[in-house]
N, CA, C and O atoms as a GROMACS GRO file, in nm:
protein
  576
    1UNK      N    1  -0.686  -0.463  -1.594
    1UNK     CA    2  -0.758  -0.339  -1.565
    1UNK      C    3  -0.735  -0.304  -1.417
    1UNK      O    4  -0.736  -0.391  -1.330
    2UNK      N    5  -0.714  -0.176  -1.392
    2UNK     CA    6  -0.705  -0.124  -1.258
    2UNK      C    7  -0.820  -0.026  -1.243
    2UNK      O    8  -0.852   0.051  -1.333
    3UNK      N    9  -0.880  -0.032  -1.125
    3UNK     CA   10  -0.986   0.069  -1.098
    3UNK      C   11  -0.976   0.117  -0.957
    3UNK      O   12  -0.930   0.045  -0.867
    4UNK      N   13  -1.020   0.243  -0.937
    4UNK     CA   14  -1.030   0.296  -0.801
    4UNK      C   15  -1.135   0.221  -0.722
    4UNK      O   16  -1.246   0.199  -0.770
    5UNK      N   17  -1.101   0.183  -0.603
    5UNK     CA   18  -1.192   0.107  -0.518
    5UNK      C   19  -1.276   0.206  -0.436
    5UNK      O   20  -1.225   0.309  -0.393
    6UNK      N   21  -1.402   0.173  -0.416
    6UNK     CA   22  -1.491   0.248  -0.334
    6UNK      C   23  -1.539   0.164  -0.215
    6UNK      O   24  -1.497   0.050  -0.196
    7UNK      N   25  -1.628   0.224  -0.136
    7UNK     CA   26  -1.673   0.155  -0.016
    7UNK      C   27  -1.745   0.023  -0.049
    7UNK      O   28  -1.749  -0.067   0.035
    8UNK      N   29  -1.801   0.012  -0.166
    8UNK     CA   30  -1.868  -0.114  -0.204
    8UNK      C   31  -1.764  -0.223  -0.238
    8UNK      O   32  -1.802  -0.338  -0.261
    9UNK      N   33  -1.634  -0.187  -0.241
    9UNK     CA   34  -1.527  -0.287  -0.271
    9UNK      C   35  -1.453  -0.327  -0.146
    9UNK      O   36  -1.356  -0.402  -0.156
   10UNK      N   37  -1.495  -0.280  -0.029
   10UNK     CA   38  -1.414  -0.301   0.093
   10UNK      C   39  -1.399  -0.451   0.127
   10UNK      O   40  -1.292  -0.493   0.170
   11UNK      N   41  -1.500  -0.527   0.110
   11UNK     CA   42  -1.487  -0.671   0.141
   11UNK      C   43  -1.387  -0.736   0.047
   11UNK      O   44  -1.306  -0.816   0.093
   12UNK      N   45  -1.389  -0.706  -0.079
   12UNK     CA   46  -1.295  -0.757  -0.174
   12UNK      C   47  -1.155  -0.718  -0.137
   12UNK      O   48  -1.065  -0.802  -0.139
   13UNK      N   49  -1.135  -0.593  -0.103
   13UNK     CA   50  -1.002  -0.545  -0.057
   13UNK      C   51  -0.957  -0.620   0.066
   13UNK      O   52  -0.842  -0.664   0.073
   14UNK      N   53  -1.044  -0.635   0.162
   14UNK     CA   54  -1.007  -0.701   0.287
   14UNK      C   55  -0.968  -0.848   0.264
   14UNK      O   56  -0.875  -0.899   0.326
   15UNK      N   57  -1.041  -0.915   0.176
   15UNK     CA   58  -1.008  -1.056   0.148
   15UNK      C   59  -0.876  -1.070   0.079
   15UNK      O   60  -0.808  -1.170   0.099
   16UNK      N   61  -0.836  -0.972  -0.003
   16UNK     CA   62  -0.704  -0.974  -0.060
   16UNK      C   63  -0.600  -0.938   0.046
   16UNK      O   64  -0.497  -1.005   0.056
   17UNK      N   65  -0.626  -0.837   0.123
   17UNK     CA   66  -0.527  -0.784   0.220
   17UNK      C   67  -0.498  -0.884   0.328
   17UNK      O   68  -0.385  -0.889   0.377
   18UNK      N   69  -0.596  -0.965   0.367
   18UNK     CA   70  -0.568  -1.066   0.474
   18UNK      C   71  -0.466  -1.174   0.425
   18UNK      O   72  -0.405  -1.244   0.506
   19UNK      N   73  -0.451  -1.184   0.295
   19UNK     CA   74  -0.349  -1.275   0.243
   19UNK      C   75  -0.208  -1.223   0.267
   19UNK      O   76  -0.112  -1.299   0.273
   20UNK      N   77  -0.199  -1.094   0.280
   20UNK     CA   78  -0.069  -1.029   0.306
   20UNK      C   79  -0.050  -1.000   0.455
   20UNK      O   80   0.056  -1.028   0.512
   21UNK      N   81  -0.150  -0.944   0.518
   21UNK     CA   82  -0.146  -0.912   0.662
   21UNK      C   83  -0.216  -1.023   0.741
   21UNK      O   84  -0.331  -1.009   0.782
   22UNK      N   85  -0.144  -1.132   0.761
   22UNK     CA   86  -0.201  -1.250   0.826
   22UNK      C   87  -0.244  -1.228   0.972
   22UNK      O   88  -0.324  -1.306   1.024
   23UNK      N   89  -0.194  -1.128   1.036
   23UNK     CA   90  -0.228  -1.104   1.176
   23UNK      C   91  -0.359  -1.024   1.194
   23UNK      O   92  -0.394  -0.982   1.305
   24UNK      N   93  -0.429  -1.004   1.085
   24UNK     CA   94  -0.558  -0.934   1.093
   24UNK      C   95  -0.669  -1.025   1.038
   24UNK      O   96  -0.644  -1.119   0.962
   25UNK      N   97  -0.793  -0.995   1.078
   25UNK     CA   98  -0.905  -1.067   1.024
   25UNK      C   99  -0.970  -0.984   0.914
   25UNK      O  100  -0.949  -0.863   0.904
   26UNK      N  101  -1.048  -1.048   0.834
   26UNK     CA  102  -1.121  -0.979   0.726
   26UNK      C  103  -1.204  -0.863   0.790
   26UNK      O  104  -1.203  -0.749   0.743
   27UNK      N  105  -1.276  -0.899   0.900
   27UNK     CA  106  -1.362  -0.798   0.963
   27UNK      C  107  -1.284  -0.679   1.014
   27UNK      O  108  -1.329  -0.565   0.999
   28UNK      N  109  -1.165  -0.702   1.074
   28UNK     CA  110  -1.081  -0.592   1.121
   28UNK      C  111  -1.042  -0.501   1.003
   28UNK      O  112  -1.048  -0.378   1.013
   29UNK      N  113  -1.004  -0.563   0.892
   29UNK     CA  114  -0.961  -0.486   0.777
   29UNK      C  115  -1.077  -0.411   0.714
   29UNK      O  116  -1.060  -0.299   0.667
   30UNK      N  117  -1.196  -0.471   0.711
   30UNK     CA  118  -1.313  -0.402   0.663
   30UNK      C  119  -1.334  -0.271   0.740
   30UNK      O  120  -1.352  -0.164   0.682
   31UNK      N  121  -1.330  -0.284   0.871
   31UNK     CA  122  -1.349  -0.164   0.953
   31UNK      C  123  -1.239  -0.063   0.935
   31UNK      O  124  -1.268   0.056   0.926
   32UNK      N  125  -1.116  -0.105   0.928
   32UNK     CA  126  -1.001  -0.014   0.910
   32UNK      C  127  -1.008   0.056   0.771
   32UNK      O  128  -0.989   0.177   0.761
   33UNK      N  129  -1.034  -0.022   0.668
   33UNK     CA  130  -1.044   0.032   0.533
   33UNK      C  131  -1.160   0.131   0.518
   33UNK      O  132  -1.146   0.233   0.449
   34UNK      N  133  -1.270   0.102   0.581
   34UNK     CA  134  -1.385   0.198   0.574
   34UNK      C  135  -1.345   0.330   0.636
   34UNK      O  136  -1.372   0.436   0.580
   35UNK      N  137  -1.280   0.322   0.755
   35UNK     CA  138  -1.236   0.445   0.817
   35UNK      C  139  -1.142   0.524   0.734
   35UNK      O  140  -1.155   0.646   0.723
   36UNK      N  141  -1.045   0.454   0.674
   36UNK     CA  142  -0.946   0.523   0.590
   36UNK      C  143  -1.010   0.579   0.463
   36UNK      O  144  -0.978   0.691   0.422
   37UNK      N  145  -1.098   0.506   0.401
   37UNK     CA  146  -1.161   0.552   0.279
   37UNK      C  147  -1.244   0.676   0.303
   37UNK      O  148  -1.245   0.767   0.220
   38UNK      N  149  -1.313   0.683   0.414
   38UNK     CA  150  -1.401   0.795   0.439
   38UNK      C  151  -1.327   0.914   0.497
   38UNK      O  152  -1.387   1.020   0.514
   39UNK      N  153  -1.199   0.900   0.527
   39UNK     CA  154  -1.120   1.012   0.580
   39UNK      C  155  -1.083   1.111   0.471
   39UNK      O  156  -1.057   1.228   0.499
   40UNK      N  157  -1.080   1.065   0.347
   40UNK     CA  158  -1.037   1.149   0.236
   40UNK      C  159  -0.887   1.157   0.219
   40UNK      O  160  -0.839   1.226   0.130
   41UNK      N  161  -0.811   1.088   0.302
   41UNK     CA  162  -0.664   1.095   0.296
   41UNK      C  163  -0.604   0.963   0.244
   41UNK      O  164  -0.483   0.947   0.244
   42UNK      N  165  -0.688   0.873   0.203
   42UNK     CA  166  -0.641   0.743   0.150
   42UNK      C  167  -0.706   0.712   0.018
   42UNK      O  168  -0.813   0.764  -0.013
   43UNK      N  169  -0.642   0.628  -0.059
   43UNK     CA  170  -0.695   0.582  -0.186
   43UNK      C  171  -0.656   0.433  -0.201
   43UNK      O  172  -0.545   0.392  -0.168
   44UNK      N  173  -0.752   0.356  -0.250
   44UNK     CA  174  -0.734   0.214  -0.274
   44UNK      C  175  -0.756   0.187  -0.424
   44UNK      O  176  -0.841   0.250  -0.488
   45UNK      N  177  -0.678   0.093  -0.476
   45UNK     CA  178  -0.694   0.055  -0.616
   45UNK      C  179  -0.703  -0.101  -0.617
   45UNK      O  180  -0.643  -0.170  -0.535
   46UNK      N  181  -0.779  -0.151  -0.712
   46UNK     CA  182  -0.796  -0.294  -0.732
   46UNK      C  183  -0.747  -0.327  -0.871
   46UNK      O  184  -0.776  -0.255  -0.967
   47UNK      N  185  -0.672  -0.435  -0.883
   47UNK     CA  186  -0.621  -0.486  -1.010
   47UNK      C  187  -0.708  -0.609  -1.047
   47UNK      O  188  -0.729  -0.698  -0.965
   48UNK      N  189  -0.757  -0.611  -1.169
   48UNK     CA  190  -0.839  -0.722  -1.219
   48UNK      C  191  -0.772  -0.784  -1.336
   48UNK      O  192  -0.703  -0.719  -1.414
   49UNK      N  193  -0.794  -0.916  -1.346
   49UNK     CA  194  -0.759  -0.991  -1.470
   49UNK      C  195  -0.883  -1.076  -1.501
   49UNK      O  196  -0.929  -1.155  -1.419
   50UNK      N  197  -0.934  -1.058  -1.624
   50UNK     CA  198  -1.054  -1.129  -1.664
   50UNK      C  199  -1.167  -1.110  -1.563
   50UNK      O  200  -1.232  -1.207  -1.526
   51UNK      N  201  -1.192  -0.986  -1.518
   51UNK     CA  202  -1.297  -0.952  -1.427
   51UNK      C  203  -1.282  -1.016  -1.289
   51UNK      O  204  -1.379  -1.022  -1.213
   52UNK      N  205  -1.162  -1.063  -1.256
   52UNK     CA  206  -1.138  -1.131  -1.129
   52UNK      C  207  -1.034  -1.046  -1.051
   52UNK      O  208  -0.927  -1.017  -1.105
   53UNK      N  209  -1.064  -1.006  -0.925
   53UNK     CA  210  -0.972  -0.925  -0.849
   53UNK      C  211  -0.849  -1.006  -0.807
   53UNK      O  212  -0.861  -1.108  -0.740
   54UNK      N  213  -0.730  -0.957  -0.848
   54UNK     CA  214  -0.610  -1.034  -0.822
   54UNK      C  215  -0.508  -0.955  -0.736
   54UNK      O  216  -0.404  -1.009  -0.697
   55UNK      N  217  -0.538  -0.828  -0.707
   55UNK     CA  218  -0.446  -0.751  -0.627
   55UNK      C  219  -0.503  -0.615  -0.593
   55UNK      O  220  -0.608  -0.575  -0.644
   56UNK      N  221  -0.430  -0.544  -0.506
   56UNK     CA  222  -0.473  -0.418  -0.459
   56UNK      C  223  -0.350  -0.332  -0.415
   56UNK      O  224  -0.241  -0.384  -0.392
   57UNK      N  225  -0.373  -0.203  -0.404
   57UNK     CA  226  -0.275  -0.113  -0.345
   57UNK      C  227  -0.353  -0.013  -0.260
   57UNK      O  228  -0.464   0.028  -0.294
   58UNK      N  229  -0.290   0.024  -0.147
   58UNK     CA  230  -0.342   0.126  -0.060
   58UNK      C  231  -0.236   0.232  -0.040
   58UNK      O  232  -0.122   0.204  -0.004
   59UNK      N  233  -0.278   0.355  -0.066
   59UNK     CA  234  -0.188   0.467  -0.042
   59UNK      C  235  -0.260   0.574   0.033
   59UNK      O  236  -0.384   0.580   0.033
   60UNK      N  237  -0.182   0.662   0.101
   60UNK     CA  238  -0.245   0.767   0.175
   60UNK      C  239  -0.151   0.884   0.187
   60UNK      O  240  -0.032   0.875   0.156
   61UNK      N  241  -0.207   0.992   0.232
   61UNK     CA  242  -0.129   1.115   0.260
   61UNK      C  243  -0.082   1.110   0.404
   61UNK      O  244  -0.160   1.086   0.496
   62UNK      N  245   0.048   1.133   0.421
   62UNK     CA  246   0.105   1.141   0.556
   62UNK      C  247   0.152   1.283   0.580
   62UNK      O  248   0.228   1.340   0.501
   63UNK      N  249   0.108   1.338   0.690
   63UNK     CA  250   0.143   1.477   0.730
   63UNK      C  251   0.247   1.474   0.843
   63UNK      O  252   0.311   1.575   0.870
   64UNK      N  253   0.264   1.359   0.909
   64UNK     CA  254   0.364   1.348   1.015
   64UNK      C  255   0.501   1.327   0.950
   64UNK      O  256   0.510   1.315   0.828
   65UNK      N  257   0.605   1.322   1.028
   65UNK     CA  258   0.738   1.304   0.972
   65UNK      C  259   0.747   1.163   0.909
   65UNK      O  260   0.710   1.062   0.969
   66UNK      N  261   0.798   1.162   0.788
   66UNK     CA  262   0.822   1.037   0.716
   66UNK      C  263   0.973   1.029   0.693
   66UNK      O  264   1.033   1.116   0.630
   67UNK      N  265   1.030   0.924   0.743
   67UNK     CA  266   1.176   0.899   0.740
   67UNK      C  267   1.231   0.929   0.596
   67UNK      O  268   1.185   0.874   0.496
   68UNK      N  269   1.330   1.018   0.593
   68UNK     CA  270   1.396   1.047   0.467
   68UNK      C  271   1.333   1.149   0.378
   68UNK      O  272   1.388   1.178   0.272
   69UNK      N  273   1.218   1.206   0.414
   69UNK     CA  274   1.153   1.306   0.329
   69UNK      C  275   1.174   1.446   0.380
   69UNK      O  276   1.214   1.468   0.494
   70UNK      N  277   1.147   1.540   0.291
   70UNK     CA  278   1.169   1.683   0.324
   70UNK      C  279   1.040   1.766   0.314
   70UNK      O  280   1.037   1.879   0.361
   71UNK      N  281   0.934   1.712   0.255
   71UNK     CA  282   0.814   1.787   0.229
   71UNK      C  283   0.697   1.722   0.302
   71UNK      O  284   0.707   1.613   0.359
   72UNK      N  285   0.586   1.794   0.297
   72UNK     CA  286   0.461   1.740   0.351
   72UNK      C  287   0.343   1.796   0.268
   72UNK      O  288   0.350   1.913   0.228
   73UNK      N  289   0.241   1.725   0.242
   73UNK     CA  290   0.223   1.583   0.275
   73UNK      C  291   0.313   1.494   0.185
   73UNK      O  292   0.363   1.537   0.081
   74UNK      N  293   0.329   1.373   0.230
   74UNK     CA  294   0.399   1.272   0.154
   74UNK      C  295   0.302   1.163   0.113
   74UNK      O  296   0.224   1.116   0.196
   75UNK      N  297   0.304   1.123  -0.011
   75UNK     CA  298   0.229   1.005  -0.051
   75UNK      C  299   0.296   0.886   0.005
   75UNK      O  300   0.418   0.877   0.004
   76UNK      N  301   0.217   0.791   0.055
   76UNK     CA  302   0.274   0.678   0.125
   76UNK      C  303   0.208   0.546   0.080
   76UNK      O  304   0.085   0.532   0.083
   77UNK      N  305   0.291   0.454   0.039
   77UNK     CA  306   0.237   0.322  -0.001
   77UNK      C  307   0.220   0.242   0.129
   77UNK      O  308   0.318   0.200   0.191
   78UNK      N  309   0.096   0.222   0.167
   78UNK     CA  310   0.066   0.149   0.291
   78UNK      C  311   0.065  -0.002   0.268
   78UNK      O  312   0.097  -0.079   0.358
   79UNK      N  313   0.028  -0.043   0.149
   79UNK     CA  314   0.022  -0.184   0.121
   79UNK      C  315   0.005  -0.204  -0.027
   79UNK      O  316  -0.059  -0.124  -0.095
   80UNK      N  317   0.063  -0.314  -0.078
   80UNK     CA  318   0.045  -0.353  -0.218
   80UNK      C  319   0.054  -0.506  -0.220
   80UNK      O  320   0.141  -0.565  -0.156
   81UNK      N  321  -0.036  -0.568  -0.295
   81UNK     CA  322  -0.042  -0.714  -0.297
   81UNK      C  323  -0.095  -0.762  -0.429
   81UNK      O  324  -0.194  -0.710  -0.480
   82UNK      N  325  -0.029  -0.862  -0.483
   82UNK     CA  326  -0.073  -0.933  -0.601
   82UNK      C  327  -0.076  -1.086  -0.563
   82UNK      O  328   0.020  -1.137  -0.505
   83UNK      N  329  -0.183  -1.152  -0.595
   83UNK     CA  330  -0.185  -1.294  -0.570
   83UNK      C  331  -0.066  -1.361  -0.636
   83UNK      O  332  -0.023  -1.323  -0.744
   84UNK      N  333  -0.013  -1.462  -0.566
   84UNK     CA  334   0.114  -1.523  -0.608
   84UNK      C  335   0.118  -1.569  -0.750
   84UNK      O  336   0.218  -1.549  -0.818
   85UNK      N  337   0.010  -1.631  -0.796
   85UNK     CA  338   0.010  -1.684  -0.930
   85UNK      C  339   0.006  -1.580  -1.042
   85UNK      O  340   0.020  -1.613  -1.160
   86UNK      N  341  -0.013  -1.453  -1.004
   86UNK     CA  342  -0.017  -1.341  -1.100
   86UNK      C  343   0.104  -1.248  -1.089
   86UNK      O  344   0.110  -1.145  -1.156
   87UNK      N  345   0.197  -1.284  -1.008
   87UNK     CA  346   0.318  -1.200  -0.984
   87UNK      C  347   0.414  -1.206  -1.101
   87UNK      O  348   0.406  -1.292  -1.188
   88UNK      N  349   0.507  -1.110  -1.099
   88UNK     CA  350   0.611  -1.095  -1.202
   88UNK      C  351   0.554  -1.071  -1.341
   88UNK      O  352   0.606  -1.120  -1.441
   89UNK      N  353   0.446  -0.996  -1.344
   89UNK     CA  354   0.383  -0.955  -1.473
   89UNK      C  355   0.372  -0.804  -1.485
   89UNK      O  356   0.314  -0.752  -1.580
   90UNK      N  357   0.429  -0.735  -1.389
   90UNK     CA  358   0.425  -0.588  -1.393
   90UNK      C  359   0.300  -0.528  -1.327
   90UNK      O  360   0.282  -0.406  -1.329
   91UNK      N  361   0.213  -0.611  -1.268
   91UNK     CA  362   0.090  -0.560  -1.207
   91UNK      C  363   0.111  -0.471  -1.088
   91UNK      O  364   0.041  -0.371  -1.071
   92UNK      N  365   0.208  -0.507  -1.004
   92UNK     CA  366   0.234  -0.425  -0.886
   92UNK      C  367   0.287  -0.288  -0.929
   92UNK      O  368   0.252  -0.187  -0.869
   93UNK      N  369   0.370  -0.286  -1.032
   93UNK     CA  370   0.422  -0.158  -1.084
   93UNK      C  371   0.304  -0.073  -1.134
   93UNK      O  372   0.301   0.048  -1.110
   94UNK      N  373   0.210  -0.134  -1.203
   94UNK     CA  374   0.090  -0.058  -1.248
   94UNK      C  375   0.017   0.001  -1.132
   94UNK      O  376  -0.022   0.118  -1.136
   95UNK      N  377  -0.004  -0.079  -1.026
   95UNK     CA  378  -0.071  -0.028  -0.906
   95UNK      C  379   0.005   0.087  -0.840
   95UNK      O  380  -0.053   0.188  -0.798
   96UNK      N  381   0.134   0.070  -0.831
   96UNK     CA  382   0.218   0.176  -0.773
   96UNK      C  383   0.208   0.303  -0.851
   96UNK      O  384   0.197   0.412  -0.793
   97UNK      N  385   0.210   0.291  -0.983
   97UNK     CA  386   0.199   0.411  -1.068
   97UNK      C  387   0.069   0.482  -1.042
   97UNK      O  388   0.068   0.605  -1.040
   98UNK      N  389  -0.044   0.411  -1.023
   98UNK     CA  390  -0.170   0.475  -0.989
   98UNK      C  391  -0.160   0.549  -0.858
   98UNK      O  392  -0.209   0.661  -0.846
   99UNK      N  393  -0.098   0.488  -0.761
   99UNK     CA  394  -0.078   0.556  -0.630
   99UNK      C  395   0.002   0.682  -0.642
   99UNK      O  396  -0.032   0.784  -0.583
  100UNK      N  397   0.110   0.674  -0.720
  100UNK     CA  398   0.199   0.793  -0.738
  100UNK      C  399   0.125   0.906  -0.809
  100UNK      O  400   0.140   1.023  -0.773
  101UNK      N  401   0.047   0.872  -0.908
  101UNK     CA  402  -0.035   0.975  -0.980
  101UNK      C  403  -0.132   1.038  -0.879
  101UNK      O  404  -0.144   1.160  -0.874
  102UNK      N  405  -0.199   0.960  -0.802
  102UNK     CA  406  -0.296   1.011  -0.700
  102UNK      C  407  -0.223   1.104  -0.607
  102UNK      O  408  -0.272   1.214  -0.581
  103UNK      N  409  -0.108   1.066  -0.554
  103UNK     CA  410  -0.029   1.149  -0.459
  103UNK      C  411   0.013   1.279  -0.525
  103UNK      O  412   0.000   1.385  -0.464
  104UNK      N  413   0.065   1.273  -0.647
  104UNK     CA  414   0.102   1.388  -0.720
  104UNK      C  415  -0.016   1.487  -0.736
  104UNK      O  416   0.000   1.607  -0.714
  105UNK      N  417  -0.129   1.435  -0.772
  105UNK     CA  418  -0.253   1.512  -0.785
  105UNK      C  419  -0.299   1.576  -0.653
  105UNK      O  420  -0.370   1.676  -0.653
  106UNK      N  421  -0.256   1.516  -0.544
  106UNK     CA  422  -0.292   1.571  -0.413
  106UNK      C  423  -0.186   1.670  -0.362
  106UNK      O  424  -0.193   1.716  -0.248
  107UNK      N  425  -0.089   1.702  -0.447
  107UNK     CA  426   0.012   1.802  -0.413
  107UNK      C  427   0.140   1.750  -0.356
  107UNK      O  428   0.224   1.829  -0.313
  108UNK      N  429   0.159   1.616  -0.354
  108UNK     CA  430   0.281   1.556  -0.297
  108UNK      C  431   0.398   1.574  -0.393
  108UNK      O  432   0.385   1.562  -0.515
  109UNK      N  433   0.510   1.602  -0.336
  109UNK     CA  434   0.636   1.608  -0.410
  109UNK      C  435   0.722   1.486  -0.388
  109UNK      O  436   0.820   1.463  -0.459
  110UNK      N  437   0.684   1.403  -0.285
  110UNK     CA  438   0.761   1.282  -0.253
  110UNK      C  439   0.664   1.167  -0.225
  110UNK      O  440   0.548   1.187  -0.187
  111UNK      N  441   0.715   1.049  -0.245
  111UNK     CA  442   0.636   0.927  -0.221
  111UNK      C  443   0.726   0.829  -0.142
  111UNK      O  444   0.843   0.811  -0.175
  112UNK      N  445   0.670   0.768  -0.040
  112UNK     CA  446   0.753   0.682   0.044
  112UNK      C  447   0.677   0.551   0.076
  112UNK      O  448   0.560   0.533   0.044
  113UNK      N  449   0.753   0.461   0.140
  113UNK     CA  450   0.698   0.332   0.176
  113UNK      C  451   0.788   0.270   0.281
  113UNK      O  452   0.887   0.332   0.320
  114UNK      N  453   0.757   0.154   0.327
  114UNK     CA  454   0.844   0.080   0.422
  114UNK      C  455   0.815  -0.068   0.405
  114UNK      O  456   0.719  -0.108   0.340
  115UNK      N  457   0.902  -0.149   0.465
  115UNK     CA  458   0.880  -0.291   0.472
  115UNK      C  459   0.947  -0.347   0.597
  115UNK      O  460   1.038  -0.285   0.653
  116UNK      N  461   0.904  -0.462   0.640
  116UNK     CA  462   0.968  -0.530   0.753
  116UNK      C  463   1.108  -0.567   0.710
  116UNK      O  464   1.131  -0.600   0.593
  117UNK      N  465   1.199  -0.562   0.802
  117UNK     CA  466   1.342  -0.580   0.772
  117UNK      C  467   1.371  -0.721   0.715
  117UNK      O  468   1.466  -0.740   0.638
  118UNK      N  469   1.289  -0.820   0.755
  118UNK     CA  470   1.313  -0.956   0.704
  118UNK      C  471   1.233  -0.988   0.578
  118UNK      O  472   1.244  -1.099   0.526
  119UNK      N  473   1.154  -0.893   0.527
  119UNK     CA  474   1.075  -0.916   0.410
  119UNK      C  475   1.155  -0.882   0.282
  119UNK      O  476   1.140  -0.775   0.224
  120UNK      N  477   1.238  -0.977   0.242
  120UNK     CA  478   1.327  -0.951   0.127
  120UNK      C  479   1.253  -0.936  -0.004
  120UNK      O  480   1.299  -0.865  -0.093
  121UNK      N  481   1.137  -1.003  -0.020
  121UNK     CA  482   1.059  -0.986  -0.142
  121UNK      C  483   1.016  -0.839  -0.154
  121UNK      O  484   1.033  -0.777  -0.259
  122UNK      N  485   0.962  -0.784  -0.046
  122UNK     CA  486   0.923  -0.645  -0.046
  122UNK      C  487   1.041  -0.551  -0.068
  122UNK      O  488   1.031  -0.454  -0.143
  123UNK      N  489   1.153  -0.578  -0.004
  123UNK     CA  490   1.275  -0.497  -0.024
  123UNK      C  491   1.310  -0.491  -0.169
  123UNK      O  492   1.330  -0.382  -0.223
  124UNK      N  493   1.320  -0.606  -0.235
  124UNK     CA  494   1.360  -0.609  -0.377
  124UNK      C  495   1.255  -0.547  -0.467
  124UNK      O  496   1.290  -0.489  -0.570
  125UNK      N  497   1.129  -0.558  -0.433
  125UNK     CA  498   1.022  -0.486  -0.508
  125UNK      C  499   1.045  -0.339  -0.503
  125UNK      O  500   1.042  -0.272  -0.606
  126UNK      N  501   1.068  -0.285  -0.383
  126UNK     CA  502   1.091  -0.142  -0.367
  126UNK      C  503   1.216  -0.094  -0.447
  126UNK      O  504   1.212   0.008  -0.515
  127UNK      N  505   1.325  -0.170  -0.436
  127UNK     CA  506   1.447  -0.136  -0.507
  127UNK      C  507   1.423  -0.137  -0.658
  127UNK      O  508   1.471  -0.049  -0.729
  128UNK      N  509   1.351  -0.235  -0.705
  128UNK     CA  510   1.325  -0.247  -0.849
  128UNK      C  511   1.244  -0.134  -0.903
  128UNK      O  512   1.251  -0.102  -1.021
  129UNK      N  513   1.163  -0.072  -0.816
  129UNK     CA  514   1.075   0.036  -0.859
  129UNK      C  515   1.126   0.174  -0.817
  129UNK      O  516   1.048   0.267  -0.798
  130UNK      N  517   1.254   0.185  -0.803
  130UNK     CA  518   1.328   0.310  -0.786
  130UNK      C  519   1.311   0.376  -0.652
  130UNK      O  520   1.334   0.497  -0.641
  131UNK      N  521   1.270   0.302  -0.549
  131UNK     CA  522   1.273   0.357  -0.411
  131UNK      C  523   1.418   0.355  -0.366
  131UNK      O  524   1.494   0.266  -0.402
  132UNK      N  525   1.453   0.454  -0.286
  132UNK     CA  526   1.586   0.460  -0.223
  132UNK      C  527   1.576   0.425  -0.077
  132UNK      O  528   1.496   0.484  -0.004
  133UNK      N  529   1.654   0.333  -0.034
  133UNK     CA  530   1.653   0.299   0.111
  133UNK      C  531   1.711   0.416   0.190
  133UNK      O  532   1.819   0.465   0.159
  134UNK      N  533   1.638   0.460   0.292
  134UNK     CA  534   1.682   0.577   0.371
  134UNK      C  535   1.729   0.540   0.512
  134UNK      O  536   1.806   0.615   0.572
  135UNK      N  537   1.684   0.427   0.565
  135UNK     CA  538   1.718   0.392   0.701
  135UNK      C  539   1.676   0.250   0.729
  135UNK      O  540   1.587   0.196   0.663
  136UNK      N  541   1.741   0.189   0.826
  136UNK     CA  542   1.695   0.060   0.880
  136UNK      C  543   1.686   0.075   1.031
  136UNK      O  544   1.774   0.134   1.094
  137UNK      N  545   1.581   0.022   1.089
  137UNK     CA  546   1.569   0.027   1.235
  137UNK      C  547   1.522  -0.108   1.287
  137UNK      O  548   1.451  -0.181   1.218
  138UNK      N  549   1.560  -0.137   1.404
  138UNK     CA  550   1.509  -0.252   1.474
  138UNK      C  551   1.446  -0.197   1.605
  138UNK      O  552   1.512  -0.127   1.682
  139UNK      N  553   1.320  -0.228   1.628
  139UNK     CA  554   1.254  -0.174   1.749
  139UNK      C  555   1.252  -0.283   1.856
  139UNK      O  556   1.243  -0.402   1.826
  140UNK      N  557   1.261  -0.238   1.979
  140UNK     CA  558   1.262  -0.325   2.094
  140UNK      C  559   1.149  -0.293   2.189
  140UNK      O  560   1.100  -0.180   2.191
  141UNK      N  561   1.108  -0.391   2.267
  141UNK     CA  562   1.011  -0.369   2.374
  141UNK      C  563   1.037  -0.468   2.487
  141UNK      O  564   1.099  -0.573   2.469
  142UNK      N  565   0.988  -0.432   2.602
  142UNK     CA  566   0.994  -0.526   2.718
  142UNK      C  567   0.880  -0.493   2.810
  142UNK      O  568   0.831  -0.380   2.815
  143UNK      N  569   0.838  -0.595   2.883
  143UNK     CA  570   0.729  -0.570   2.978
  143UNK      C  571   0.788  -0.508   3.104
  143UNK      O  572   0.904  -0.532   3.139
  144UNK      N  573   0.709  -0.428   3.171
  144UNK     CA  574   0.752  -0.367   3.297
  144UNK      C  575   0.675  -0.428   3.413
  144UNK      O  576   0.697  -0.389   3.528
   0.00000   0.00000   0.00000
């Protein structure tokens, strides 16, 4: 079962998300997700198996330039996660479909996403679900 997440689900979302975004704390994600949820430009979904939350997806509307797109707003997959022991069952595809439907209903003609260049699992997930690679970049920084 997949259901739309609300503000009462933020802690559950954050506990799942911290398994993917290791450089954040649950409290940071709770604050960030609350902000995004109440903005009206984001949507979160939770995937359940036997009434137990096993994954989530976060999508939002992007009005800024999105690499490789021609329209605005663009639906954007900000994050998608399924606990490891539940992977390869089509659950991430189900979550992505919910995000795409939401974006289409918000008037989007395009849907986009990104992943870190070294994240091959994410790369192959995107390719398997019909995303087209549009660009690769490596960013640099240095202290002054």
